[in-house]
LOFIKOL-125698 format. One record per residue (C-alpha): residue number from 1; residue in one letter; x, y, z. Coordinates in steps of 0.1 Angstrom, whole numbers. Layout:
residues N
+------+------+-------+-------+-------+
! resi ! resn !     u !     v !     w !
+------+------+-------+-------+-------+
!  NUM !    A !     X !     Y !     Z !
...
+------+------+-------+-------+-------+
***
This chain:
residues 104
+------+------+-------+-------+-------+
! resi ! resn !     u !     v !     w !
+------+------+-------+-------+-------+
!    1 !    M !   627 !  -154 !   521 !
!    2 !    K !   655 !  -129 !   528 !
!    3 !    V !   676 !  -136 !   559 !
!    4 !    S !   697 !  -108 !   574 !
!    5 !    Y !   721 !  -107 !   603 !
!    6 !    N !   721 !   -82 !   632 !
!    7 !    I !   753 !   -73 !   649 !
!    8 !    V !   751 !   -81 !   686 !
!    9 !    A !   786 !   -72 !   695 !
!   10 !    E !   816 !   -60 !   676 !
!   11 !    T !   853 !   -55 !   685 !
!   12 !    S !   884 !   -50 !   664 !
!   13 !    E !   890 !   -88 !   667 !
!   14 !    S !   856 !  -103 !   664 !
!   15 !    T !   819 !   -98 !   656 !
!   16 !    V !   789 !  -116 !   671 !
!   17 !    V !   758 !  -117 !   649 !
!   18 !    A !   723 !  -130 !   653 !
!   19 !    E !   702 !  -144 !   625 !
!   20 !    Y !   670 !  -124 !   619 !
!   21 !    V !   642 !  -141 !   601 !
!   22 !    P !   614 !  -116 !   595 !
!   23 !    E !   578 !  -128 !   600 !
!   24 !    Y !   559 !  -130 !   568 !
!   25 !    T !   531 !  -105 !   566 !
!   26 !    A !   510 !  -100 !   536 !
!   27 !    R !   514 !   -65 !   522 !
!   28 !    S !   483 !   -45 !   519 !
!   29 !    D !   476 !   -13 !   501 !
!   30 !    A !   444 !    -8 !   521 !
!   31 !    Y !   441 !    21 !   545 !
!   32 !    Q !   448 !    14 !   582 !
!   33 !    S !   431 !    37 !   607 !
!   34 !    E !   451 !    53 !   634 !
!   35 !    A !   432 !    32 !   660 !
!   36 !    A !   441 !     0 !   642 !
!   37 !    L !   477 !    11 !   639 !
!   38 !    E !   478 !    19 !   676 !
!   39 !    Q !   463 !   -15 !   685 !
!   40 !    E !   488 !   -33 !   663 !
!   41 !    F !   517 !   -14 !   679 !
!   42 !    I !   504 !   -22 !   714 !
!   43 !    K !   501 !   -59 !   705 !
!   44 !    L !   537 !   -59 !   692 !
!   45 !    L !   550 !   -42 !   724 !
!   46 !    T !   531 !   -66 !   747 !
!   47 !    S !   544 !   -96 !   727 !
!   48 !    Q !   579 !   -83 !   735 !
!   49 !    G !   572 !   -82 !   773 !
!   50 !    Y !   560 !   -47 !   778 !
!   51 !    E !   529 !   -42 !   800 !
!   52 !    Y !   500 !   -21 !   786 !
!   53 !    L !   488 !     5 !   810 !
!   54 !    P !   458 !    24 !   798 !
!   55 !    I !   463 !    61 !   807 !
!   56 !    H !   437 !    85 !   794 !
!   57 !    N !   445 !   118 !   811 !
!   58 !    E !   471 !   138 !   830 !
!   59 !    A !   458 !   128 !   864 !
!   60 !    E !   463 !    91 !   857 !
!   61 !    L !   497 !    98 !   843 !
!   62 !    V !   507 !   116 !   875 !
!   63 !    V !   493 !    88 !   897 !
!   64 !    N !   514 !    63 !   877 !
!   65 !    L !   545 !    85 !   880 !
!   66 !    R !   541 !    85 !   918 !
!   67 !    W !   536 !    48 !   919 !
!   68 !    Q !   566 !    41 !   897 !
!   69 !    L !   589 !    64 !   918 !
!   70 !    E !   577 !    48 !   950 !
!   71 !    I !   585 !    13 !   936 !
!   72 !    L !   619 !    24 !   923 !
!   73 !    N !   629 !    41 !   955 !
!   74 !    R !   611 !    17 !   979 !
!   75 !    Y !   595 !    47 !   996 !
!   76 !    A !   559 !    57 !  1000 !
!   77 !    F !   551 !    94 !   998 !
!   78 !    S !   524 !   108 !  1020 !
!   79 !    D !   500 !   129 !  1000 !
!   80 !    S !   515 !   162 !  1012 !
!   81 !    E !   550 !   150 !  1005 !
!   82 !    W !   541 !   140 !   970 !
!   83 !    E !   523 !   173 !   963 !
!   84 !    R !   554 !   192 !   974 !
!   85 !    F !   578 !   170 !   956 !
!   86 !    F !   558 !   170 !   924 !
!   87 !    R !   553 !   208 !   925 !
!   88 !    E !   589 !   217 !   934 !
!   89 !    N !   610 !   190 !   917 !
!   90 !    I !   590 !   176 !   887 !
!   91 !    A !   564 !   201 !   875 !
!   92 !    G !   578 !   235 !   885 !
!   93 !    A !   556 !   264 !   873 !
!   94 !    N !   586 !   281 !   856 !
!   95 !    D !   599 !   250 !   839 !
!   96 !    S !   593 !   244 !   802 !
!   97 !    I !   582 !   210 !   789 !
!   98 !    V !   618 !   204 !   779 !
!   99 !    E !   631 !   210 !   814 !
!  100 !    K !   604 !   188 !   829 !
!  101 !    T !   612 !   160 !   805 !
!  102 !    R !   649 !   162 !   813 !
!  103 !    K !   641 !   158 !   850 !
!  104 !    I !   621 !   126 !   843 !
+------+------+-------+-------+-------+
***
C-alpha cells in the first residue's frame, strides 16, 4: 500500500505534514451510471460532515437561499421584503448568470 504525505502548513523554516493512507477500493472496469456516481458522491460528502439537502427545482433553491440568509444574518424577512430583496439584489432582470453568481 502506497503512503503519501499531505502538506498541512509550510514556512521557510518548517513543514507540517499529515500521513494519508488511501482507503482500498477494488478497481472496476464496469460502467457506473450517472445516478450511481451521484449517490456515491453524496455518500462521500455526508461522511465528511456535509448535510444532504434534496433540492429538485428553482423554487426550492430560492426557499433554501432565503432560509440560509436569514440564519446567517439572524433576521427574518417578511414575504414582501424577501421578494423585493431577491428581485433587486440577487436576481436582477438585467444581471447575467455570472453577475448573479458573484453576488451570492
